[in-house]
C-alpha positions in Angstrom: -11.0 -10.1 15.8 -9.1 -7.4 17.6 -8.7 -4.0 15.9 -5.1 -3.0 15.9 -5.2 0.1 13.6 -4.3 3.4 15.2 -6.7 5.3 12.9 -9.9 4.5 11.1 -9.5 3.6 7.4 -11.9 4.4 4.7 -12.9 1.7 2.2 -11.9 2.5 -1.4 -11.0 0.8 -4.7 -8.4 2.8 -6.5 -5.7 1.8 -8.9 -2.1 2.1 -7.6 1.5 1.3 -8.5 4.1 -0.1 -6.2 7.3 1.6 -7.3 10.9 0.6 -6.3 14.4 0.5 -7.9 13.5 3.6 -9.9 12.2 1.6 -12.9 10.2 -1.3 -11.4 6.5 -1.0 -10.9 3.8 -3.4 -9.8 0.1 -2.7 -10.3 -2.1 -2.9 -7.2 -5.5 -1.9 -5.9 -5.9 0.3 -2.8 -8.6 -1.4 -0.8 -8.7 1.0 2.2 -6.8 4.1 3.1 -6.1 6.4 6.1 -3.7 9.2 6.8 -1.1 6.7 8.1 -1.5 3.5 6.0 -3.4 1.4 3.5 -4.4 -2.1 2.5 -3.2 -3.1 -0.9 -4.3 -6.0 -3.1 -1.7 -7.5 -5.5 -1.6 -10.5 -7.8 1.3 -11.8 -5.7 3.5 -10.3 -3.0 6.5 -12.2 -4.2 9.3 -9.8 -5.2 7.8 -6.8 -3.5 10.3 -5.3 -1.1 9.5 -4.2 2.5 10.0 -0.5 1.6 8.6 1.1 -1.6 6.8 4.1 -3.0 3.0 3.8 -3.4 1.6 5.9 -6.3 -2.1 6.6 -6.7 -2.4 8.7 -9.9 -6.1 9.4 -9.5 -5.4 11.3 -6.2 -1.9 12.5 -7.2 -0.6 10.6 -4.1 3.0 9.5 -3.5 3.6 7.8 -0.2 6.8 6.1 0.9 5.6 2.8 2.6 6.8 0.0 4.8 5.0 -3.4 4.7 3.5 -4.3 8.1 1.8 -7.5 7.2 1.3 -9.8 4.1 -1.2 -12.5 3.0 -1.5 -14.3 -0.3 -3.0 -11.3 -2.2 -3.1 -8.4 0.3 -0.7 -6.4 2.3 -1.0 -3.7 4.9 1.4 -0.8 4.7 2.4 2.1 6.9 3.2 5.4 5.4 6.7 6.7 6.2 7.7 10.3 6.7 9.0 12.0 3.6 
């Protein structure tokens, strides 16, 4: 498989929240993380918009994101400038 990532990602397993529309939130797991993106695991990607805010309470992180790819239970996101 060809590696298309611009930077190396570190494996992790942290709880996160996909936040959009100010009130909506969907739980996720952050499977890997880098300075420019992450892989998220979700129960279903249905209803998750292409742009959202990723919150990782454990690390006090808030990243605006854009979805780059999706599969049944995972999605790759790119962090957007704030």
